C-alpha positions in Angstrom: 109.9 127.4 64.5 111.0 126.5 68.0 112.1 123.1 69.2 113.7 121.5 72.3 116.6 119.2 72.6 117.3 116.9 75.5 120.5 118.7 76.6 120.1 122.0 74.8 123.7 121.8 73.4 122.7 121.4 69.7 125.5 122.7 67.4 123.6 122.7 64.1 120.1 122.3 62.9 118.4 122.3 59.5 114.8 121.8 58.2 113.9 119.6 55.2 110.6 119.4 53.4 110.0 116.0 51.9 107.4 115.3 49.2 106.5 111.7 48.9 105.4 111.9 45.2 103.0 109.5 43.7 102.9 105.9 42.4 101.5 105.0 39.0 102.1 101.9 36.9 104.7 100.6 39.4 106.8 103.8 39.1 107.4 106.2 42.0 107.5 109.7 40.5 107.8 113.2 41.8 109.7 112.6 45.0 111.8 115.5 46.2 113.6 116.8 49.3 114.0 120.6 49.8 116.5 121.8 52.3 115.2 125.2 53.6 117.6 128.1 54.0 118.3 129.0 57.6 118.0 132.7 58.3 118.4 132.6 62.1 119.5 130.4 64.9 119.3 131.2 68.6 120.2 128.8 71.4 118.3 129.5 74.6 118.2 127.8 78.0 115.1 125.7 77.3 114.6 125.8 73.6 116.4 126.4 70.4 114.8 128.8 67.9 115.4 128.2 64.2 114.1 130.6 61.5 114.0 129.2 57.9 112.9 130.7 54.6 110.5 128.8 52.3 111.5 128.2 48.7 111.1 131.2 46.4 108.5 129.7 44.1 106.4 126.7 43.2 108.9 125.2 40.8 111.1 124.2 43.7 108.3 123.1 46.1 105.0 122.7 44.3 101.9 123.1 46.4 100.8 120.0 48.2 101.3 117.8 51.3 104.9 117.5 52.6 106.6 116.0 55.6 108.7 118.4 57.5 111.8 117.1 59.3 114.1 119.0 61.7 117.6 117.7 61.8 119.6 118.5 64.9 123.3 117.7 64.7 122.4 115.5 61.7 119.8 113.5 63.5 116.3 113.7 62.1 113.3 114.1 64.4 109.8 112.7 63.8 108.3 114.1 60.6 105.2 116.3 60.7 102.8 116.6 57.8 102.4 120.1 56.6 100.6 121.7 53.6 102.5 124.0 51.3 100.3 126.4 49.5 
């Protein structure tokens, strides 16, 4: 995963998968946030490259639609819908 920052001076970055869950009978169930393990971080002149590892099994992140957020120095970017299979 590669991303750009306005000034390319990012100190830290992390990636979070967020599952919205489902609503039934006025109860919101199944929500979860999974912080992915960072395995590599490289700061370049134009872009920062962040390598992350997906969860080890479907018990931690069951298959389905998730929103993926990249947090740079604790500030989240716009979420992107992804499908975890």
